[in-house]
PyMOL Python script that loads the backbone (N, CA, C, O; Angstrom):
from pymol import cmd

cmd.read_pdbstr("""\
ATOM      1  N   PRO A   1     185.369 108.839 132.926  1.00  0.00           N
ATOM      2  CA  PRO A   1     184.580 108.844 131.680  1.00  0.00           C
ATOM      3  C   PRO A   1     184.515 110.240 131.069  1.00  0.00           C
ATOM      4  O   PRO A   1     184.546 111.246 131.778  1.00  0.00           O
ATOM      5  N   LEU A   2     184.425 110.281 129.765  1.00  0.00           N
ATOM      6  CA  LEU A   2     184.307 111.569 129.086  1.00  0.00           C
ATOM      7  C   LEU A   2     182.927 112.168 129.342  1.00  0.00           C
ATOM      8  O   LEU A   2     181.912 111.472 129.359  1.00  0.00           O
ATOM      9  N   VAL A   3     182.931 113.475 129.539  1.00  0.00           N
ATOM     10  CA  VAL A   3     181.652 114.154 129.745  1.00  0.00           C
ATOM     11  C   VAL A   3     181.087 114.533 128.379  1.00  0.00           C
ATOM     12  O   VAL A   3     181.758 115.191 127.584  1.00  0.00           O
ATOM     13  N   ASP A   4     179.872 114.121 128.116  1.00  0.00           N
ATOM     14  CA  ASP A   4     179.220 114.460 126.852  1.00  0.00           C
ATOM     15  C   ASP A   4     178.854 115.943 126.883  1.00  0.00           C
ATOM     16  O   ASP A   4     178.054 116.368 127.716  1.00  0.00           O
ATOM     17  N   PRO A   5     179.438 116.731 125.978  1.00  0.00           N
ATOM     18  CA  PRO A   5     179.193 118.177 126.002  1.00  0.00           C
ATOM     19  C   PRO A   5     177.799 118.555 125.497  1.00  0.00           C
ATOM     20  O   PRO A   5     177.342 119.681 125.698  1.00  0.00           O
ATOM     21  N   ARG A   6     177.138 117.619 124.850  1.00  0.00           N
ATOM     22  CA  ARG A   6     175.815 117.947 124.318  1.00  0.00           C
ATOM     23  C   ARG A   6     174.811 118.116 125.450  1.00  0.00           C
ATOM     24  O   ARG A   6     174.910 117.436 126.471  1.00  0.00           O
ATOM     25  N   PRO A   7     173.856 119.007 125.281  1.00  0.00           N
ATOM     26  CA  PRO A   7     172.849 119.192 126.334  1.00  0.00           C
ATOM     27  C   PRO A   7     171.983 117.950 126.468  1.00  0.00           C
ATOM     28  O   PRO A   7     171.750 117.229 125.498  1.00  0.00           O
ATOM     29  N   THR A   8     171.513 117.713 127.679  1.00  0.00           N
ATOM     30  CA  THR A   8     170.630 116.572 127.906  1.00  0.00           C
ATOM     31  C   THR A   8     169.246 116.889 127.347  1.00  0.00           C
ATOM     32  O   THR A   8     168.940 118.031 127.005  1.00  0.00           O
ATOM     33  N   ALA A   9     168.427 115.856 127.265  1.00  0.00           N
ATOM     34  CA  ALA A   9     167.066 116.050 126.759  1.00  0.00           C
ATOM     35  C   ALA A   9     166.314 117.065 127.623  1.00  0.00           C
ATOM     36  O   ALA A   9     165.550 117.886 127.117  1.00  0.00           O
ATOM     37  N   ASP A  10     166.547 116.990 128.938  1.00  0.00           N
ATOM     38  CA  ASP A  10     165.868 117.915 129.843  1.00  0.00           C
ATOM     39  C   ASP A  10     166.288 119.357 129.584  1.00  0.00           C
ATOM     40  O   ASP A  10     165.454 120.262 129.544  1.00  0.00           O
ATOM     41  N   GLU A  11     167.589 119.557 129.410  1.00  0.00           N
ATOM     42  CA  GLU A  11     168.091 120.908 129.147  1.00  0.00           C
ATOM     43  C   GLU A  11     167.523 121.438 127.836  1.00  0.00           C
ATOM     44  O   GLU A  11     167.128 122.599 127.734  1.00  0.00           O
ATOM     45  N   LEU A  12     167.493 120.565 126.844  1.00  0.00           N
ATOM     46  CA  LEU A  12     166.928 120.964 125.553  1.00  0.00           C
ATOM     47  C   LEU A  12     165.462 121.351 125.699  1.00  0.00           C
ATOM     48  O   LEU A  12     165.020 122.371 125.171  1.00  0.00           O
ATOM     49  N   ALA A  13     164.722 120.528 126.417  1.00  0.00           N
ATOM     50  CA  ALA A  13     163.294 120.795 126.599  1.00  0.00           C
ATOM     51  C   ALA A  13     163.099 122.134 127.299  1.00  0.00           C
ATOM     52  O   ALA A  13     162.223 122.917 126.930  1.00  0.00           O
ATOM     53  N   GLU A  14     163.922 122.390 128.311  1.00  0.00           N
ATOM     54  CA  GLU A  14     163.827 123.637 129.066  1.00  0.00           C
ATOM     55  C   GLU A  14     164.087 124.828 128.147  1.00  0.00           C
ATOM     56  O   GLU A  14     163.342 125.808 128.151  1.00  0.00           O
ATOM     57  N   HIS A  15     165.149 124.726 127.365  1.00  0.00           N
ATOM     58  CA  HIS A  15     165.515 125.797 126.443  1.00  0.00           C
ATOM     59  C   HIS A  15     164.400 126.020 125.423  1.00  0.00           C
ATOM     60  O   HIS A  15     164.028 127.153 125.119  1.00  0.00           O
ATOM     61  N   PHE A  16     163.883 124.917 124.909  1.00  0.00           N
ATOM     62  CA  PHE A  16     162.837 124.972 123.895  1.00  0.00           C
ATOM     63  C   PHE A  16     161.590 125.653 124.447  1.00  0.00           C
ATOM     64  O   PHE A  16     160.953 126.471 123.782  1.00  0.00           O
ATOM     65  N   LYS A  17     161.258 125.280 125.710  1.00  0.00           N
ATOM     66  CA  LYS A  17     160.080 125.844 126.361  1.00  0.00           C
ATOM     67  C   LYS A  17     160.233 127.361 126.486  1.00  0.00           C
ATOM     68  O   LYS A  17     159.311 128.114 126.172  1.00  0.00           O
ATOM     69  N   GLU A  18     161.412 127.799 126.950  1.00  0.00           N
ATOM     70  CA  GLU A  18     161.664 129.232 127.099  1.00  0.00           C
ATOM     71  C   GLU A  18     161.526 129.926 125.759  1.00  0.00           C
ATOM     72  O   GLU A  18     160.910 130.987 125.650  1.00  0.00           O
ATOM     73  N   HIS A  19     162.106 129.313 124.744  1.00  0.00           N
ATOM     74  CA  HIS A  19     162.088 129.886 123.404  1.00  0.00           C
ATOM     75  C   HIS A  19     160.643 130.064 122.931  1.00  0.00           C
ATOM     76  O   HIS A  19     160.272 131.110 122.399  1.00  0.00           O
ATOM     77  N   ILE A  20     159.845 129.028 123.137  1.00  0.00           N
ATOM     78  CA  ILE A  20     158.443 129.068 122.708  1.00  0.00           C
ATOM     79  C   ILE A  20     157.672 130.122 123.495  1.00  0.00           C
ATOM     80  O   ILE A  20     156.864 130.858 122.929  1.00  0.00           O
ATOM     81  N   MET A  21     157.923 130.193 124.809  1.00  0.00           N
ATOM     82  CA  MET A  21     157.237 131.182 125.636  1.00  0.00           C
ATOM     83  C   MET A  21     157.549 132.594 125.154  1.00  0.00           C
ATOM     84  O   MET A  21     156.659 133.438 125.052  1.00  0.00           O
ATOM     85  N   LEU A  22     158.825 132.842 124.860  1.00  0.00           N
ATOM     86  CA  LEU A  22     159.215 134.165 124.388  1.00  0.00           C
ATOM     87  C   LEU A  22     158.526 134.489 123.070  1.00  0.00           C
ATOM     88  O   LEU A  22     157.998 135.586 122.886  1.00  0.00           O
ATOM     89  N   ARG A  23     158.536 133.517 122.150  1.00  0.00           N
ATOM     90  CA  ARG A  23     157.882 133.735 120.860  1.00  0.00           C
ATOM     91  C   ARG A  23     156.398 134.005 121.069  1.00  0.00           C
ATOM     92  O   ARG A  23     155.816 134.888 120.437  1.00  0.00           O
ATOM     93  N   TYR A  24     155.795 133.227 121.969  1.00  0.00           N
ATOM     94  CA  TYR A  24     154.366 133.343 122.221  1.00  0.00           C
ATOM     95  C   TYR A  24     154.040 134.709 122.826  1.00  0.00           C
ATOM     96  O   TYR A  24     153.068 135.357 122.438  1.00  0.00           O
ATOM     97  N   GLN A  25     154.874 135.138 123.789  1.00  0.00           N
ATOM     98  CA  GLN A  25     154.651 136.440 124.415  1.00  0.00           C
ATOM     99  C   GLN A  25     154.767 137.552 123.387  1.00  0.00           C
ATOM    100  O   GLN A  25     153.967 138.487 123.377  1.00  0.00           O
ATOM    101  N   LYS A  26     155.777 137.444 122.515  1.00  0.00           N
ATOM    102  CA  LYS A  26     155.947 138.476 121.497  1.00  0.00           C
ATOM    103  C   LYS A  26     154.756 138.467 120.550  1.00  0.00           C
ATOM    104  O   LYS A  26     154.261 139.519 120.147  1.00  0.00           O
ATOM    105  N   TYR A  27     154.303 137.270 120.199  1.00  0.00           N
ATOM    106  CA  TYR A  27     153.169 137.144 119.285  1.00  0.00           C
ATOM    107  C   TYR A  27     151.912 137.766 119.882  1.00  0.00           C
ATOM    108  O   TYR A  27     151.215 138.528 119.212  1.00  0.00           O
ATOM    109  N   THR A  28     151.621 137.442 121.147  1.00  0.00           N
ATOM    110  CA  THR A  28     150.427 138.001 121.769  1.00  0.00           C
ATOM    111  C   THR A  28     150.585 139.506 121.922  1.00  0.00           C
ATOM    112  O   THR A  28     149.615 140.252 121.781  1.00  0.00           O
ATOM    113  N   TYR A  29     151.810 139.957 122.212  1.00  0.00           N
ATOM    114  CA  TYR A  29     152.055 141.391 122.334  1.00  0.00           C
ATOM    115  C   TYR A  29     151.759 142.078 121.007  1.00  0.00           C
ATOM    116  O   TYR A  29     151.075 143.100 120.968  1.00  0.00           O
ATOM    117  N   ASP A  30     152.284 141.506 119.906  1.00  0.00           N
ATOM    118  CA  ASP A  30     152.052 142.082 118.585  1.00  0.00           C
ATOM    119  C   ASP A  30     150.561 142.128 118.273  1.00  0.00           C
ATOM    120  O   ASP A  30     150.071 143.112 117.718  1.00  0.00           O
ATOM    121  N   CYS A  31     149.842 141.071 118.626  1.00  0.00           N
ATOM    122  CA  CYS A  31     148.400 141.020 118.373  1.00  0.00           C
ATOM    123  C   CYS A  31     147.683 142.104 119.164  1.00  0.00           C
ATOM    124  O   CYS A  31     146.787 142.770 118.645  1.00  0.00           O
ATOM    125  N   ASN A  32     148.080 142.279 120.425  1.00  0.00           N
ATOM    126  CA  ASN A  32     147.452 143.295 121.265  1.00  0.00           C
ATOM    127  C   ASN A  32     147.701 144.683 120.701  1.00  0.00           C
ATOM    128  O   ASN A  32     146.792 145.512 120.653  1.00  0.00           O
ATOM    129  N   VAL A  33     148.925 144.935 120.277  1.00  0.00           N
ATOM    130  CA  VAL A  33     149.269 146.241 119.713  1.00  0.00           C
ATOM    131  C   VAL A  33     148.439 146.486 118.456  1.00  0.00           C
ATOM    132  O   VAL A  33     147.929 147.585 118.235  1.00  0.00           O
ATOM    133  N   GLU A  34     148.315 145.445 117.641  1.00  0.00           N
ATOM    134  CA  GLU A  34     147.541 145.571 116.410  1.00  0.00           C
ATOM    135  C   GLU A  34     146.082 145.884 116.726  1.00  0.00           C
ATOM    136  O   GLU A  34     145.466 146.738 116.087  1.00  0.00           O
ATOM    137  N   MET A  35     145.541 145.189 117.711  1.00  0.00           N
ATOM    138  CA  MET A  35     144.152 145.428 118.107  1.00  0.00           C
ATOM    139  C   MET A  35     143.968 146.863 118.590  1.00  0.00           C
ATOM    140  O   MET A  35     143.027 147.546 118.186  1.00  0.00           O
ATOM    141  N   GLU A  36     144.872 147.315 119.456  1.00  0.00           N
ATOM    142  CA  GLU A  36     144.772 148.673 119.985  1.00  0.00           C
ATOM    143  C   GLU A  36     144.872 149.690 118.864  1.00  0.00           C
ATOM    144  O   GLU A  36     144.183 150.710 118.871  1.00  0.00           O
ATOM    145  N   PHE A  37     145.733 149.403 117.902  1.00  0.00           N
ATOM    146  CA  PHE A  37     145.908 150.304 116.771  1.00  0.00           C
ATOM    147  C   PHE A  37     144.608 150.397 115.975  1.00  0.00           C
ATOM    148  O   PHE A  37     144.193 151.485 115.575  1.00  0.00           O
ATOM    149  N   LYS A  38     143.972 149.254 115.749  1.00  0.00           N
ATOM    150  CA  LYS A  38     142.705 149.239 115.008  1.00  0.00           C
ATOM    151  C   LYS A  38     141.636 150.021 115.755  1.00  0.00           C
ATOM    152  O   LYS A  38     140.857 150.761 115.154  1.00  0.00           O
ATOM    153  N   ILE A  39     141.605 149.848 117.082  1.00  0.00           N
ATOM    154  CA  ILE A  39     140.620 150.561 117.900  1.00  0.00           C
ATOM    155  C   ILE A  39     140.863 152.064 117.804  1.00  0.00           C
ATOM    156  O   ILE A  39     139.923 152.844 117.655  1.00  0.00           O
ATOM    157  N   LEU A  40     142.128 152.462 117.890  1.00  0.00           N
ATOM    158  CA  LEU A  40     142.466 153.880 117.769  1.00  0.00           C
ATOM    159  C   LEU A  40     142.041 154.424 116.416  1.00  0.00           C
ATOM    160  O   LEU A  40     141.459 155.506 116.328  1.00  0.00           O
ATOM    161  N   LEU A  41     142.332 153.670 115.358  1.00  0.00           N
ATOM    162  CA  LEU A  41     141.940 154.093 114.015  1.00  0.00           C
ATOM    163  C   LEU A  41     140.433 154.279 113.938  1.00  0.00           C
ATOM    164  O   LEU A  41     139.944 155.263 113.384  1.00  0.00           O
ATOM    165  N   GLN A  42     139.706 153.326 114.498  1.00  0.00           N
ATOM    166  CA  GLN A  42     138.242 153.382 114.480  1.00  0.00           C
ATOM    167  C   GLN A  42     137.759 154.645 115.186  1.00  0.00           C
ATOM    168  O   GLN A  42     136.870 155.336 114.690  1.00  0.00           O
ATOM    169  N   LYS A  43     138.346 154.946 116.348  1.00  0.00           N
ATOM    170  CA  LYS A  43     137.956 156.135 117.106  1.00  0.00           C
ATOM    171  C   LYS A  43     138.247 157.399 116.307  1.00  0.00           C
ATOM    172  O   LYS A  43     137.440 158.329 116.286  1.00  0.00           O
ATOM    173  N   GLU A  44     139.407 157.428 115.649  1.00  0.00           N
ATOM    174  CA  GLU A  44     139.775 158.587 114.838  1.00  0.00           C
ATOM    175  C   GLU A  44     138.755 158.786 113.719  1.00  0.00           C
ATOM    176  O   GLU A  44     138.335 159.908 113.436  1.00  0.00           O
ATOM    177  N   LYS A  45     138.366 157.680 113.092  1.00  0.00           N
ATOM    178  CA  LYS A  45     137.376 157.744 112.011  1.00  0.00           C
ATOM    179  C   LYS A  45     136.062 158.312 112.526  1.00  0.00           C
ATOM    180  O   LYS A  45     135.460 159.181 111.896  1.00  0.00           O
ATOM    181  N   GLU A  46     135.621 157.812 113.682  1.00  0.00           N
ATOM    182  CA  GLU A  46     134.350 158.255 114.244  1.00  0.00           C
ATOM    183  C   GLU A  46     134.413 159.736 114.621  1.00  0.00           C
ATOM    184  O   GLU A  46     133.434 160.466 114.467  1.00  0.00           O
ATOM    185  N   LYS A  47     135.567 160.168 115.112  1.00  0.00           N
ATOM    186  CA  LYS A  47     135.733 161.574 115.488  1.00  0.00           C
ATOM    187  C   LYS A  47     135.709 162.464 114.253  1.00  0.00           C
ATOM    188  O   LYS A  47     134.971 163.447 114.186  1.00  0.00           O
ATOM    189  N   GLY A  48     136.544 162.092 113.270  1.00  0.00           N
ATOM    190  CA  GLY A  48     136.731 162.964 112.119  1.00  0.00           C
ATOM    191  C   GLY A  48     135.710 162.742 111.013  1.00  0.00           C
ATOM    192  O   GLY A  48     135.556 163.577 110.121  1.00  0.00           O
ATOM    193  N   GLY A  49     135.002 161.593 111.076  1.00  0.00           N
ATOM    194  CA  GLY A  49     134.113 161.239 109.987  1.00  0.00           C
ATOM    195  C   GLY A  49     132.847 162.065 110.008  1.00  0.00           C
ATOM    196  O   GLY A  49     131.982 161.891 109.150  1.00  0.00           O
TER     197      GLY A  49
END
""", "prot")
cmd.dss("prot")
cmd.show_as("cartoon", "prot")
cmd.util.cbc("prot")
cmd.orient("prot")
């Protein structure tokens, strides 16, 4: 029988999950960096203000 070259549903789900996890990690990382940046700005204001 011919082998279907398309990925199975399981393989797709696995790939999709990884993709989402990576996006999610990057998103939370960006949020954390933004928060830290705001905190730093606030501290600078309090110091120099």
